[in-house]
C-alpha positions as CSV (number, residue, x, y, z in Angstrom):
1,M,-37.1,77.6,83.7
2,E,-33.7,76.1,83.0
3,E,-32.9,75.3,79.5
4,A,-32.1,71.7,80.4
5,D,-35.7,71.3,81.6
6,T,-37.2,72.4,78.3
7,N,-38.6,69.6,76.2
8,V,-40.4,69.3,72.9
9,I,-43.5,67.1,73.2
10,A,-41.8,64.2,71.4
11,E,-38.9,64.1,73.8
12,I,-40.9,63.7,77.0
13,R,-40.0,60.4,78.7
14,V,-41.4,58.4,81.6
15,N,-40.1,59.5,85.0
16,E,-38.2,62.4,83.6
17,K,-38.9,66.1,84.4
18,C,-40.3,68.0,81.5
19,G,-41.5,71.5,80.8
20,G,-41.5,74.4,78.4
21,Y,-44.2,76.0,76.2
22,A,-47.0,74.2,74.4
23,L,-50.3,74.8,72.7
24,L,-53.2,73.9,74.9
25,R,-55.4,71.9,72.6
26,S,-58.1,71.0,75.2
27,A,-58.6,71.5,78.9
28,E,-61.5,70.3,81.1
29,V,-62.0,70.1,84.8
30,K,-63.2,66.7,85.9
31,M,-63.9,64.8,89.1
32,A,-61.7,62.0,90.3
33,K,-63.1,58.9,92.1
34,S,-62.0,60.5,95.3
35,G,-64.3,63.5,94.6
36,K,-61.4,65.9,94.1
37,P,-61.3,68.0,90.8
38,Y,-58.5,67.5,88.3
39,L,-57.6,69.0,85.0
40,D,-57.7,66.8,81.9
41,A,-55.7,68.5,79.2
42,S,-53.9,68.0,75.9
43,L,-50.7,69.8,74.9
44,S,-49.0,70.0,71.6
45,D,-46.2,71.5,69.6
46,V,-44.8,70.9,66.1
47,S,-43.4,67.5,67.2
48,G,-46.7,66.0,68.4
49,E,-49.4,66.0,71.0
50,I,-49.6,64.5,74.5
51,F,-52.3,64.1,77.2
52,A,-51.7,65.8,80.6
53,K,-53.3,65.6,84.0
54,F,-53.1,68.2,86.8
55,W,-54.3,66.5,90.0
56,D,-55.8,68.5,92.8
57,W,-56.8,71.3,90.5
58,P,-58.6,74.1,92.4
59,A,-62.3,73.7,91.9
60,D,-62.8,77.5,91.6
61,Q,-60.0,78.0,89.1
62,T,-60.8,78.3,85.4
63,P,-58.1,76.7,83.1
64,P,-56.6,78.7,80.3
65,P,-58.7,78.6,77.1
66,A,-58.1,75.9,74.5
67,G,-56.0,77.3,71.7
68,S,-53.9,79.4,74.0
69,V,-50.2,79.0,74.6
70,V,-49.2,77.8,78.1
71,K,-46.0,77.4,80.1
72,F,-45.9,74.1,81.9
73,S,-43.8,71.8,84.0
74,G,-44.3,68.3,85.2
75,L,-43.1,64.6,85.1
76,G,-43.4,62.1,82.3
77,N,-45.9,59.4,83.2
78,E,-47.3,56.3,81.7
79,F,-51.0,55.3,81.7
80,N,-52.5,52.4,79.7
81,G,-49.3,52.1,77.7
82,R,-49.3,55.8,76.7
83,I,-46.9,58.6,77.8
84,Q,-48.7,61.4,79.6
85,V,-47.6,64.4,81.7
86,K,-48.3,64.7,85.4
87,L,-48.4,68.5,85.6
88,D,-47.2,70.5,88.6
89,M,-47.5,73.9,86.9
90,M,-49.4,75.3,84.0
91,E,-50.1,79.0,83.4
92,P,-50.8,81.3,80.4
93,A,-47.6,82.2,78.5
94,Q,-46.8,85.8,77.8
95,E,-46.4,87.0,74.2
96,G,-42.8,87.1,73.3
97,E,-41.7,84.3,75.7
98,Y,-42.0,81.6,73.1
99,D,-41.3,80.9,69.5
100,K,-44.6,80.3,67.6
101,T,-42.8,78.4,64.8
102,R,-42.0,75.6,67.4
103,L,-45.5,75.4,68.7
104,L,-47.9,75.7,65.8
105,P,-48.0,73.1,63.0
106,H,-47.7,74.5,59.5
107,A,-48.1,73.0,56.1
108,P,-44.8,71.9,54.6
109,E,-45.1,73.9,51.4
110,D,-45.4,77.7,50.7
111,P,-49.2,78.5,50.9
112,K,-48.9,81.0,48.0
113,K,-47.4,78.3,45.8
114,M,-50.1,75.8,46.8
115,L,-52.9,78.4,46.1
116,A,-51.4,79.2,42.7
117,E,-51.4,75.5,41.9
118,V,-55.1,75.2,42.8
119,L,-56.1,78.3,40.9
120,K,-54.2,77.2,37.8
121,T,-56.1,73.9,37.9
122,A,-59.4,75.8,38.3
123,V,-59.0,78.2,35.4
124,G,-57.8,75.4,33.2
125,I,-61.1,73.4,33.5
126,K,-62.5,73.2,30.0
127,N,-66.2,72.9,30.7
128,R,-67.5,76.5,31.2
129,S,-70.2,75.7,33.8
130,I,-67.8,73.6,36.0
131,R,-65.0,76.2,35.6
132,D,-67.2,79.1,36.5
133,I,-68.7,77.4,39.6
134,V,-65.3,76.3,40.9
135,C,-63.7,79.8,40.3
136,E,-66.7,81.5,41.9
137,L,-66.5,79.4,45.0
138,L,-62.8,79.8,45.3
139,R,-63.1,83.6,45.0
140,E,-65.7,83.6,47.7
141,A,-63.7,81.2,50.0
142,N,-60.4,83.2,49.7
143,E,-61.9,86.5,50.8
144,G,-59.3,88.2,52.8
145,G,-56.7,85.5,51.9
146,R,-58.4,82.9,54.2
147,L,-57.2,80.0,52.1
148,L,-53.6,80.8,52.8
149,T,-53.8,79.9,56.4
150,F,-57.0,77.9,56.9
151,P,-56.6,74.4,58.5
152,A,-58.4,71.3,57.0
153,A,-59.6,70.1,60.4
154,R,-59.7,70.9,64.1
155,T,-57.9,67.7,64.9
156,L,-56.6,64.7,63.0
157,H,-55.5,65.1,59.4
158,H,-54.1,68.4,58.2
159,A,-55.0,70.3,61.4
160,E,-52.3,72.8,60.7
161,I,-51.9,76.3,59.4
162,G,-52.4,76.1,55.6
163,G,-53.7,72.6,56.0
164,F,-56.6,73.1,53.7
165,L,-54.4,73.9,50.8
166,H,-51.9,71.1,51.8
167,H,-54.8,68.6,51.6
168,I,-56.2,69.9,48.3
169,T,-52.9,70.2,46.5
170,T,-51.8,66.7,47.5
171,M,-55.1,65.3,46.3
172,L,-54.9,67.2,43.0
173,R,-51.5,65.5,42.4
174,M,-53.0,62.1,43.2
175,A,-56.0,62.8,41.0
176,N,-53.8,63.7,38.0
177,A,-51.7,60.5,38.6
178,V,-54.8,58.3,38.7
179,C,-56.1,59.9,35.5
180,D,-52.8,59.1,33.8
181,V,-53.5,55.4,34.5
182,Y,-57.3,55.3,34.0
183,T,-57.6,57.4,30.9
184,T,-61.4,57.2,30.7
185,L,-61.8,59.4,33.8
186,D,-62.8,63.0,33.3
187,R,-59.7,64.8,34.7
188,D,-61.4,68.2,34.9
189,L,-64.5,66.8,36.8
190,L,-62.3,64.9,39.3
191,C,-60.1,67.9,39.9
192,A,-63.1,70.1,40.4
193,G,-64.4,67.6,43.0
194,V,-61.1,67.7,44.8
195,I,-61.1,71.5,45.0
196,L,-64.8,71.7,46.1
197,H,-65.2,68.7,48.4
198,D,-64.1,70.4,51.6
199,L,-64.8,74.0,50.9
200,G,-67.8,73.9,53.2
201,K,-65.3,73.6,56.1
202,L,-64.6,77.3,55.8
203,D,-68.2,78.0,56.9
204,E,-68.3,75.0,59.3
205,M,-65.2,75.8,61.5
206,E,-64.0,78.9,63.3
207,Q,-60.4,79.9,62.9
208,D,-58.6,81.4,66.0
209,Q,-57.1,84.7,65.0
210,T,-54.2,84.3,67.3
211,T,-53.0,80.8,66.5
212,G,-54.5,80.3,63.1
213,L,-55.8,76.9,64.1
214,V,-59.5,75.8,64.4
215,S,-60.9,76.9,67.7
216,G,-64.4,75.5,67.3
217,Y,-67.5,75.1,65.1
218,T,-70.0,77.6,63.9
219,T,-73.7,77.3,64.4
220,E,-74.1,76.5,60.7
221,G,-71.4,73.9,61.0
222,R,-72.9,72.2,64.0
223,L,-76.4,72.1,62.5
224,L,-75.5,71.3,58.9
225,G,-71.9,70.1,58.5
226,H,-69.5,70.9,55.8
227,I,-70.9,68.5,53.2
228,A,-74.4,70.0,53.2
229,I,-73.0,73.5,53.3
230,A,-70.8,72.8,50.3
231,A,-73.6,71.3,48.3
232,A,-75.8,74.3,49.0
233,N,-73.0,76.7,48.1
234,I,-72.6,74.9,44.7
235,A,-76.3,75.4,43.9
236,L,-76.1,79.1,44.8
237,A,-72.9,79.7,42.8
238,A,-74.4,77.9,39.8
239,E,-77.3,80.4,39.8
240,R,-74.9,83.4,40.1
241,V,-72.8,82.3,37.2
242,G,-75.5,80.9,35.0
243,A,-74.1,77.4,35.0
244,S,-76.0,74.4,33.7
245,K,-78.2,72.3,36.0
246,E,-76.4,69.1,35.0
247,A,-73.0,70.6,35.9
248,A,-74.2,71.8,39.3
249,M,-75.9,68.4,40.0
250,T,-72.8,66.5,39.1
251,L,-70.5,68.6,41.3
252,S,-73.0,68.3,44.1
253,H,-72.9,64.6,43.9
254,L,-69.1,64.6,44.2
255,V,-69.3,66.6,47.4
256,L,-72.3,64.7,48.8
257,S,-70.6,61.3,48.3
258,H,-67.0,62.0,49.0
259,H,-67.0,60.2,52.4
260,G,-67.7,57.1,50.5
261,R,-70.4,55.5,52.6
262,V,-73.6,56.8,54.2
263,E,-72.4,55.6,57.7
264,F,-69.3,57.7,57.2
265,G,-71.2,60.9,56.6
266,S,-72.0,60.8,52.9
267,Q,-75.5,61.6,51.8
268,V,-75.3,59.1,49.0
269,P,-72.6,56.5,47.9
270,P,-70.5,57.4,44.9
271,R,-72.4,56.7,41.7
272,F,-69.9,57.4,38.9
273,P,-66.1,56.7,38.6
274,E,-64.8,60.2,39.4
275,A,-66.9,60.2,42.6
276,E,-65.4,56.9,43.6
277,V,-61.9,58.0,43.0
278,L,-62.5,61.2,44.9
279,S,-63.6,59.4,48.0
280,K,-60.6,57.0,47.8
281,I,-57.9,59.6,47.4
282,D,-59.5,61.8,50.1
283,E,-59.3,58.8,52.5
284,L,-55.8,57.9,51.4
285,D,-54.4,61.4,51.9
286,A,-56.0,61.7,55.3
287,R,-54.6,58.3,56.4
288,I,-51.1,58.8,55.1
289,Y,-51.0,62.2,56.9
290,E,-52.1,60.6,60.2
291,M,-49.7,57.7,59.8
292,E,-46.8,60.1,59.2
293,E,-47.7,62.2,62.2
294,A,-48.0,59.2,64.5
295,L,-44.6,57.9,63.4
296,K,-42.7,61.2,63.7
297,A,-41.5,60.4,67.2
298,V,-41.0,56.7,66.7
299,E,-37.6,55.2,66.4
300,S,-36.6,53.0,63.5
301,G,-37.9,49.5,64.1
302,G,-40.3,50.6,66.8
303,F,-44.1,50.9,67.2
304,S,-46.3,53.9,67.8
305,E,-49.0,54.1,70.4
306,R,-52.4,53.0,69.2
307,V,-54.0,55.5,66.8
308,W,-57.7,55.8,67.4
309,A,-58.3,57.5,64.0
310,L,-56.6,54.5,62.3
311,D,-58.8,51.8,63.7
312,N,-56.8,51.8,66.9
313,R,-53.8,50.3,65.2
314,E,-50.2,50.4,66.4
315,L,-48.0,51.6,63.5
316,Y,-44.5,50.2,62.7
317,K,-41.6,52.4,61.5
318,V,-39.8,50.3,58.9
319,P,-36.1,50.6,59.3
320,D,-33.7,51.2,56.4
321,L,-33.7,47.7,54.9
322,E,-30.4,48.3,53.1
323,E,-28.8,48.0,56.6
324,F,-29.8,44.3,56.7
325,E,-28.3,43.4,53.3
326,T,-25.2,41.2,53.5
């Protein structure tokens, strides 16, 4: 493929040839109204994600697996106001043909430094029972160094290598800032909730050993979900370390209520201030991440495509307002 034809996802434009290497996020053979099969796919690299269609896909051909790297070419297309790719070629890429750092999203900070920040917070918790539960669960979760690479999600916020630590460290910084303003909050309890609230995801999701991203969900994850898993793990850890029942119950409530509302997945609504703050900073961190991702490829003064995860909103990239000063 000629260098001039190689695009990053964010540079793909309508009616322009495009091609290169991308991570295949999803691929499903579907039937068009004409009765002919086509491939409905999603491609991504570090610059963003884009939907793609391969019309007249051979009915007996299995597409490359989701999570693999593919070589593709096609034409930029527009459908329902969104840029897509009309593919004319897509095949598995060979190891060594592509630069992984251009394809796979990574957390913006050094994972070892982020982990050190989390561990420093954990060992600094004053209450023995809470500290012992948090440290026990962190030790268990980081077996084999898993926390250094584990994403925070399969899609949407912090779906990146090291995304789990990225999400937790950002939330810890917000938690400390909130506690500086609302001094009646129990800083240690809130920080413990931040560290524990998503730990169940390590049992809920499967990490692809080649890409480092989430490839699917475990049976436990599909049947129970990360909130129930984390609450159960807190109870088990409390028994192992001899923690108080009250500490275990309080930490469990932080986890069980962190989605804020029952209709959003929480087992119960937050019933004390630290639980309320945890749910709000979790939502804030997720939304800011998703907004920043959606605006990456948007020019100053322009709008993004509609973002389903953000109430189907178009987002506006505010220009440098100093340029408008007289």
